[in-house]
C-alpha positions as CSV (number, residue, x, y, z in Angstrom):
1,X,3.2,141.1,-48.3
2,X,4.3,139.2,-45.7
3,X,7.7,140.8,-44.3
4,X,6.6,139.8,-40.8
5,X,8.7,140.8,-37.6
6,X,11.8,142.3,-39.4
7,X,12.5,144.6,-36.6
8,X,14.4,144.4,-33.4
9,X,11.2,145.2,-31.3
10,X,8.1,145.1,-33.7
11,X,6.7,142.9,-36.4
12,X,5.9,145.1,-39.6
13,X,3.3,143.7,-41.7
14,X,3.0,145.7,-44.8
15,X,-0.7,146.9,-45.0
16,X,-1.3,146.7,-41.4
17,X,-4.2,149.1,-40.8
18,X,-3.8,152.0,-38.3
19,X,-3.8,151.1,-34.8
20,X,-4.8,147.7,-35.7
21,X,-3.3,144.3,-34.2
22,X,-0.1,142.8,-36.0
23,X,-1.0,140.6,-38.8
24,X,0.6,137.5,-40.2
25,X,0.9,138.8,-43.8
26,X,2.1,142.1,-45.2
27,X,0.0,144.5,-46.9
28,X,-2.9,143.2,-44.5
29,X,-5.9,145.0,-44.2
30,X,-9.4,144.4,-42.4
31,X,-11.5,146.1,-45.0
32,X,-14.5,144.1,-46.3
33,X,-15.0,143.1,-49.9
34,X,-18.5,144.3,-50.6
35,X,-17.9,148.3,-50.5
36,X,-15.9,148.9,-53.7
37,X,-12.8,148.4,-52.4
38,X,-9.8,146.7,-54.0
39,X,-10.0,143.0,-53.5
40,X,-7.6,140.9,-51.6
41,X,-5.6,138.2,-53.1
42,X,-7.8,135.3,-54.0
43,X,-6.0,131.8,-54.7
44,X,-7.2,130.3,-58.3
45,X,-8.1,126.5,-58.6
46,X,-5.1,125.7,-60.6
47,X,-2.0,126.1,-58.3
48,X,1.4,125.9,-59.9
49,X,3.8,128.4,-61.9
50,X,1.9,129.2,-65.3
51,X,4.8,131.3,-66.5
52,X,7.4,130.0,-68.9
53,X,10.8,129.8,-67.0
54,X,13.4,132.2,-67.8
55,X,17.1,130.9,-68.3
56,X,19.8,132.1,-65.7
57,X,21.3,135.5,-66.9
58,X,18.4,136.3,-69.4
59,X,18.3,139.8,-67.6
60,X,22.0,140.7,-68.6
61,X,21.9,143.8,-70.9
62,X,18.1,144.3,-69.9
63,X,16.2,146.7,-67.5
64,X,14.2,145.4,-64.6
65,X,11.6,147.8,-63.4
66,X,9.8,147.4,-60.1
67,X,6.7,149.4,-60.3
68,X,5.8,150.0,-56.6
69,X,2.5,151.8,-57.0
70,X,1.1,150.0,-54.0
71,X,4.6,149.8,-52.1
72,X,6.9,147.0,-51.7
73,X,7.7,144.0,-49.3
74,X,10.3,141.0,-49.3
75,X,7.5,138.2,-50.2
76,X,5.8,140.4,-52.9
77,X,9.3,140.9,-54.4
78,X,9.8,137.2,-54.6
79,X,6.5,136.6,-56.1
80,X,6.6,139.3,-58.6
81,X,10.1,137.8,-59.8
82,X,8.8,134.2,-60.0
83,X,5.7,135.5,-61.9
84,X,8.0,137.3,-64.2
85,X,9.8,133.8,-65.1
86,X,12.4,133.3,-62.4
87,X,11.8,129.5,-61.6
88,X,10.7,128.9,-57.9
89,X,13.5,126.4,-57.5
90,X,16.0,129.3,-57.4
91,X,14.5,130.5,-54.1
92,X,14.0,126.9,-52.9
93,X,17.8,125.9,-53.9
94,X,19.0,129.2,-52.2
95,X,17.1,128.8,-49.1
96,X,17.9,125.0,-48.6
97,X,21.5,126.1,-48.4
98,X,20.9,127.7,-45.0
99,X,20.8,125.9,-41.9
100,X,17.1,126.4,-41.0
101,X,14.0,124.3,-40.6
102,X,10.4,124.3,-39.4
103,X,8.8,126.0,-42.3
104,X,8.0,125.5,-45.9
105,X,7.6,127.8,-48.9
106,X,4.0,128.1,-50.5
107,X,3.7,129.7,-53.9
108,X,0.0,130.2,-55.2
109,X,-1.4,131.7,-58.4
110,X,-4.8,133.9,-58.3
111,X,-6.0,137.3,-58.7
112,X,-6.0,140.6,-56.9
113,X,-9.2,141.9,-58.4
114,X,-9.0,141.4,-62.2
115,X,-4.9,141.2,-62.1
116,X,-3.5,137.5,-62.1
117,X,-0.7,137.5,-59.7
118,X,1.4,135.1,-57.9
119,X,1.4,135.0,-53.9
120,X,4.4,133.7,-51.9
121,X,4.7,133.1,-48.4
122,X,6.7,131.3,-45.7
123,X,4.8,128.9,-43.6
124,X,6.2,128.3,-40.1
125,X,5.5,124.9,-39.0
126,X,8.0,124.4,-36.1
127,X,9.2,126.4,-33.3
128,X,11.5,129.2,-33.9
129,X,14.1,131.2,-31.8
130,X,14.8,134.7,-31.6
131,X,17.9,135.5,-33.8
132,X,20.5,138.4,-33.3
133,X,21.7,140.2,-36.5
134,X,25.2,138.8,-35.8
135,X,23.8,135.1,-35.6
136,X,21.8,136.0,-39.1
137,X,24.9,137.3,-40.8
138,X,27.2,134.3,-39.7
139,X,24.6,132.1,-41.0
140,X,24.4,133.4,-44.5
141,X,28.1,133.9,-44.6
142,X,28.9,130.4,-43.7
143,X,26.4,129.0,-46.1
144,X,27.0,127.4,-49.3
145,X,25.2,130.1,-51.5
146,X,26.7,131.4,-54.7
147,X,29.0,134.0,-53.8
148,X,26.9,136.8,-55.7
149,X,23.8,135.8,-53.7
150,X,25.6,135.6,-50.5
151,X,27.0,139.2,-50.9
152,X,23.8,140.9,-51.9
153,X,21.9,139.1,-48.9
154,X,24.4,140.2,-46.4
155,X,24.6,143.9,-48.0
156,X,20.6,143.9,-47.7
157,X,20.6,142.4,-44.1
158,X,23.1,145.0,-43.1
159,X,21.1,147.9,-44.3
160,X,18.4,146.4,-42.3
161,X,20.2,146.1,-39.1
162,X,21.9,149.6,-39.2
163,X,18.2,150.9,-39.7
164,X,17.0,149.1,-36.6
165,X,20.0,150.1,-34.6
166,X,19.9,153.6,-35.4
167,X,16.2,153.6,-34.6
168,X,16.5,151.7,-31.1
169,X,20.0,153.5,-30.4
170,X,21.7,150.3,-30.0
171,X,24.6,148.3,-31.3
172,X,24.5,146.0,-34.2
173,X,25.1,143.1,-32.1
174,X,22.2,143.7,-30.0
175,X,19.6,143.9,-33.0
176,X,17.4,141.0,-32.9
177,X,14.5,139.5,-34.9
178,X,11.3,137.9,-33.1
179,X,10.7,134.3,-34.2
180,X,8.5,134.2,-36.9
181,X,9.8,137.7,-38.3
182,X,13.4,136.2,-38.1
183,X,12.6,133.4,-40.7
184,X,10.3,135.4,-42.9
185,X,13.3,138.0,-43.1
186,X,15.8,135.6,-43.9
187,X,13.9,133.7,-46.5
188,X,12.9,137.2,-48.1
189,X,16.2,138.5,-48.2
190,X,18.1,135.4,-49.3
191,X,15.2,134.5,-52.0
192,X,15.1,137.9,-53.4
193,X,19.0,138.2,-53.7
194,X,18.9,134.9,-55.4
195,X,16.3,136.2,-57.9
196,X,18.0,139.2,-58.6
197,X,21.4,137.4,-59.2
198,X,19.7,134.8,-61.5
199,X,18.3,137.5,-63.9
200,X,21.4,139.6,-63.8
201,X,19.5,142.8,-64.9
202,X,19.8,146.4,-64.0
203,X,17.3,147.2,-61.4
204,X,15.2,150.2,-61.5
205,X,12.1,151.4,-59.4
206,X,9.3,153.9,-59.1
207,X,9.4,156.3,-56.3
208,X,7.7,154.7,-53.1
209,X,4.3,155.5,-51.8
210,X,4.4,155.7,-47.9
211,X,1.2,155.4,-46.0
212,X,0.5,157.2,-42.4
213,X,-1.1,156.2,-39.2
214,X,-0.1,154.1,-36.5
215,X,0.2,150.3,-35.9
216,X,0.5,148.3,-32.8
217,X,3.4,145.9,-32.5
218,X,4.8,143.8,-29.7
219,X,6.5,146.6,-27.8
220,X,3.7,149.3,-28.4
221,X,2.5,151.6,-31.0
222,X,4.8,153.1,-33.6
223,X,4.1,155.8,-36.3
224,X,3.8,154.9,-40.0
225,X,5.8,154.6,-42.0
226,X,7.7,152.6,-39.5
227,X,10.8,154.2,-38.3
228,X,13.3,151.6,-39.7
229,X,11.6,151.8,-43.0
230,X,12.2,155.4,-43.2
231,X,16.2,154.8,-42.2
232,X,16.1,152.0,-44.8
233,X,14.9,154.6,-47.5
234,X,17.7,157.1,-47.1
235,X,18.5,158.4,-50.6
236,X,15.2,156.9,-52.1
237,X,12.2,159.1,-53.4
238,X,9.0,158.8,-51.7
239,X,5.6,160.3,-51.9
240,X,2.5,160.4,-49.5
241,X,0.1,157.3,-50.4
242,X,-2.8,159.0,-48.8
243,X,-3.9,156.0,-46.9
244,X,-3.7,154.8,-43.4
245,X,-1.8,151.6,-44.0
246,X,1.8,150.4,-43.9
247,X,2.8,150.3,-47.7
248,X,6.6,149.6,-47.4
249,X,8.0,147.4,-45.0
250,X,11.6,147.6,-43.5
251,X,12.7,144.4,-45.3
252,X,11.0,145.7,-48.6
253,X,12.8,149.1,-48.1
254,X,16.0,147.5,-47.5
255,X,15.9,145.3,-50.6
256,X,15.0,148.1,-52.8
257,X,17.3,150.5,-51.2
258,X,20.2,147.9,-51.7
259,X,19.5,146.5,-55.3
260,X,18.0,149.6,-57.0
261,X,20.2,151.8,-59.2
262,X,17.7,154.5,-60.2
263,X,14.2,155.6,-59.3
264,X,12.0,157.1,-62.0
265,X,8.3,156.9,-62.8
266,X,8.9,154.8,-65.9
267,X,12.0,153.8,-67.8
268,X,12.7,154.2,-71.7
269,X,12.4,150.6,-72.4
270,X,10.7,147.8,-74.7
271,X,8.8,145.5,-72.1
272,X,9.1,141.9,-72.8
273,X,8.0,140.1,-69.5
274,X,5.8,141.3,-66.8
275,X,5.0,139.7,-63.4
276,X,2.8,140.6,-60.5
277,X,3.5,139.9,-56.9
278,X,0.4,139.7,-54.6
279,X,0.1,140.8,-51.1
280,X,-2.5,138.9,-48.8
281,X,-5.4,141.6,-48.1
282,X,-6.8,144.7,-49.7
283,X,-6.0,148.3,-49.8
284,X,-8.8,150.9,-49.8
285,X,-8.1,152.4,-53.1
286,X,-5.7,150.4,-55.1
287,X,-4.8,146.7,-55.9
288,X,-2.5,145.2,-53.5
289,X,0.3,144.1,-56.2
290,X,4.1,144.8,-57.2
291,X,4.4,144.9,-60.9
292,X,8.0,143.6,-62.2
293,X,8.7,144.6,-65.8
294,X,11.8,143.1,-67.9
295,X,12.6,144.9,-70.9
296,X,15.4,146.1,-73.3
297,X,16.4,149.9,-72.8
298,X,15.1,151.9,-75.5
299,X,16.0,155.5,-76.9
300,X,13.5,155.8,-79.5
301,X,11.2,157.9,-77.6
302,X,13.1,159.7,-74.8
303,X,11.5,162.9,-73.0
304,X,14.2,164.3,-70.9
305,X,14.0,163.2,-67.2
306,X,14.1,166.6,-65.9
307,X,12.2,168.5,-69.1
308,X,13.2,171.8,-70.5
309,X,12.5,175.4,-69.9
310,X,11.5,177.9,-72.6
311,X,12.6,181.3,-72.3
312,X,10.9,184.3,-73.9
313,X,11.2,187.8,-74.0
314,X,9.4,190.4,-76.7
315,X,11.7,193.3,-77.5
316,X,11.0,196.1,-79.8
317,X,14.3,198.3,-80.0
318,X,16.9,195.6,-80.4
319,X,19.2,195.6,-83.8
320,X,19.9,192.5,-85.8
321,X,23.7,192.8,-84.6
322,X,22.6,192.7,-81.0
323,X,20.2,190.2,-81.6
324,X,23.0,187.8,-83.2
325,X,25.3,188.8,-80.4
326,X,22.8,187.5,-77.7
327,X,21.9,184.5,-79.4
328,X,25.5,183.7,-79.7
329,X,26.1,184.4,-76.2
330,X,23.2,182.3,-75.0
331,X,24.5,179.2,-77.0
332,X,28.1,179.5,-75.6
333,X,26.6,179.8,-72.2
334,X,25.0,176.3,-72.3
335,X,21.6,177.0,-74.1
336,X,20.3,173.9,-76.0
337,X,19.1,176.4,-78.8
338,X,18.3,180.2,-79.2
339,X,16.5,182.1,-82.0
340,X,15.0,185.3,-82.9
341,X,11.3,185.6,-84.3
342,X,10.2,189.0,-86.1
343,X,6.8,190.1,-84.8
344,X,4.6,193.2,-85.0
345,X,4.1,194.9,-81.6
346,X,1.7,197.3,-80.3
347,X,1.3,200.5,-82.3
348,X,2.6,198.6,-85.2
349,X,6.2,198.5,-83.9
350,X,8.6,195.8,-85.4
351,X,10.0,193.6,-82.9
352,X,11.5,190.1,-82.2
353,X,10.8,187.5,-79.7
354,X,14.1,186.5,-78.3
355,X,13.8,182.5,-77.4
356,X,16.0,179.9,-75.9
357,X,15.6,176.2,-74.8
358,X,17.5,175.7,-71.5
359,X,17.9,173.0,-68.8
360,X,15.5,173.9,-66.1
361,X,18.3,174.3,-63.5
362,X,19.8,176.8,-66.1
363,X,16.7,178.9,-66.4
364,X,17.5,181.5,-63.7
365,X,21.1,182.2,-64.9
366,X,19.8,182.1,-68.7
367,X,17.2,184.7,-67.8
368,X,19.7,186.9,-66.3
369,X,21.6,186.9,-69.5
370,X,18.8,188.0,-71.6
371,X,17.8,190.7,-69.0
372,X,21.3,192.0,-68.6
373,X,22.1,191.7,-72.4
374,X,19.0,193.4,-74.0
375,X,16.4,196.1,-73.0
376,X,13.8,193.6,-72.3
377,X,11.8,194.3,-68.7
378,X,10.8,190.6,-68.3
379,X,11.7,187.1,-69.4
380,X,8.7,184.5,-69.9
381,X,9.6,181.0,-68.6
382,X,7.7,177.7,-69.6
383,X,8.8,174.3,-68.3
384,X,8.0,171.5,-70.9
385,X,9.3,168.2,-72.2
386,X,10.5,167.2,-75.7
387,X,11.0,163.8,-77.5
388,X,14.5,163.5,-78.8
389,X,15.5,161.8,-81.9
390,X,18.6,159.5,-80.8
391,X,21.8,160.9,-82.0
392,X,25.6,159.8,-82.2
393,X,28.8,161.0,-83.6
394,X,30.9,159.2,-86.2
395,X,33.9,160.0,-87.7
396,X,34.6,159.3,-91.5
397,X,37.9,159.8,-93.7
398,X,37.5,161.7,-96.7
399,X,40.3,162.4,-99.5
400,X,40.6,165.9,-97.7
401,X,40.9,164.6,-93.9
402,X,38.6,163.2,-91.0
403,X,35.3,164.7,-90.7
404,X,32.9,164.4,-87.6
405,X,29.4,163.6,-88.8
406,X,26.2,163.8,-86.3
407,X,23.9,160.7,-87.1
408,X,20.2,161.1,-85.9
409,X,18.4,157.7,-86.0
410,X,15.4,156.1,-84.3
411,X,11.8,155.1,-85.9
412,X,11.5,158.4,-87.8
413,X,12.7,157.3,-91.3
414,X,16.1,157.0,-92.7
415,X,18.8,158.1,-90.7
416,X,20.2,161.7,-91.1
417,X,23.6,162.5,-91.7
418,X,25.0,166.3,-90.9
419,X,28.9,166.8,-91.3
420,X,30.1,169.3,-88.7
421,X,30.4,172.5,-90.7
422,X,33.2,174.0,-89.1
423,X,35.5,170.9,-89.6
424,X,34.5,171.0,-93.4
425,X,35.2,174.8,-93.5
426,X,38.8,174.3,-92.2
427,X,39.4,171.3,-94.6
428,X,38.1,173.3,-97.4
429,X,40.5,176.4,-96.9
430,X,43.5,174.1,-96.4
431,X,42.7,172.5,-99.6
432,X,41.3,175.7,-101.2
433,X,38.2,174.0,-102.6
434,X,34.5,174.9,-102.2
435,X,33.3,173.7,-98.8
436,X,30.3,172.0,-100.5
437,X,32.6,169.3,-101.8
438,X,34.0,168.5,-98.5
439,X,30.3,168.1,-97.3
440,X,29.2,165.9,-100.1
441,X,31.9,163.4,-99.7
442,X,31.5,163.2,-96.0
443,X,28.0,162.5,-96.5
444,X,28.8,159.7,-98.9
445,X,31.4,158.1,-96.7
446,X,28.9,158.5,-93.6
447,X,25.9,156.8,-95.3
448,X,28.5,153.8,-96.7
449,X,30.0,153.4,-93.4
450,X,26.5,153.4,-91.5
451,X,25.2,150.5,-94.0
452,X,28.3,148.5,-93.3
453,X,27.8,148.8,-89.5
C-alpha cells in the first residue's frame, strides 16, 4: 500500500517495518524472498486491466465486502476496486478535475505469491509543496467533481484531519501534509471516493488487524499502530495482527471508517465479482493484499451474528403443571424456545431436563428465572450458533376473516405455511365452526397467494 505521508508530521507507509526508515510504498517490508515468507507484488508481463468493466451503479442493491485480512490503505483500496471491475478511467477522470500536476497514475497487474492482483501507485514526477488541510479541503470543494464524490472525499479528509489535529493537539487549520504524501493522500481519497460512488453498493468490511512496533518518520519515532490511525478507527473493531509492521495507514483507516456501514467476519452474500489490491512488498506471514467482494445479500444460510445460548437444568421434583408454568414464563420473558424432556435420574428417579434457547445477552436473566421458579441448584449454559430458515409473515383473506400466516422459505424444499393458531381459534369461536376449517382455508389461500407473488 502506498498511502504515503498522510499526516501532519510523519509519512505513514503501510507495512513499514519496526524502526525502519520510511518507505515510499505502503505495506513495505524488507524481508527477503527466499525464506518462506509471503512474496511481495510481482508485476506481470501483460500490463492492462484484464477485468471486464462494470457499468456505473452496478452495485446498487448489492454488498461490497472489504476483506482486510492484511490491513488496508488508500492505494490498495483503489487497486482492489479496479481489479473488481471499476474502470481505471473513473479514478483518472476524478483526479483530472483537481488542480494538481506533477504526477501520473500507474496501474499494473501481477501476483502476490499465487494470487493475481492489481497494484496502483501515484508516481510523483515534479516538485510538490506542503499542503494544509484547509487548502486541500478548498481544492476538493471547488472542483468539478460529481457532488457525491466531492462530499464523500471531503468527509474522508475531514476524518483524517481531525485525527491528526487530535494527535498533535493543534487546530484543523494547522494540519499539513508533506510534499509526496499530500499528493498521495489526495489521489487516494478522491480516487477511492469515485470508485465507491461509481459502484453504489452498501460497504461492509472485516475487523482490522493492527501491527505493533515502532517506525521512524520525518519528525522522529512513533508507535504502531500510528496514533492518527487509531484516532481514525474510533468505533471500528480491531485485533492484533501479531506482526511488527504497519498494517493500516491513516488514510486507509479514514476511508474505511467513513464508508463502511458494518464490520463482520463475512457477510451473508452470494459473491459475484472479486478483486484483489496488492501492496508493494511482503508481510512475514500473509499475502499483502486487500480483497474486495461484490455480491447480493443472501439469507439462505444465516447463522446468528451473536449466536445463541442454550440453558439446561436437570430437575427431579417438579410437577407437570410447574414445568408448563416455567416454560410459559420463559417464553413470555423473551426466550426463543423452551421445553422439558423426560429423563431418568440417579437412583431411578424420574425427572425432566428444562431447556431454553435465548440470546447470549439474555442468558443471565433467563438463568435467574429458572433458578427462581424451580428447585434446581444450577443451570448449564452452552453458547452455540444455529442456521435459520428465512421467514416472513403474510396475511390472507378467508371467508371468515383475515389470518396471519408464517412463511418459511429458502433452499430447503417447498415453502412451509403455518397460520397463526390463536387467530384461527378466535375466528372459529366467532363463527362457531371447527378451528381446523379456518386453518385449512388459510393454508389454501396462503399457497395460492404465494404462487401468484
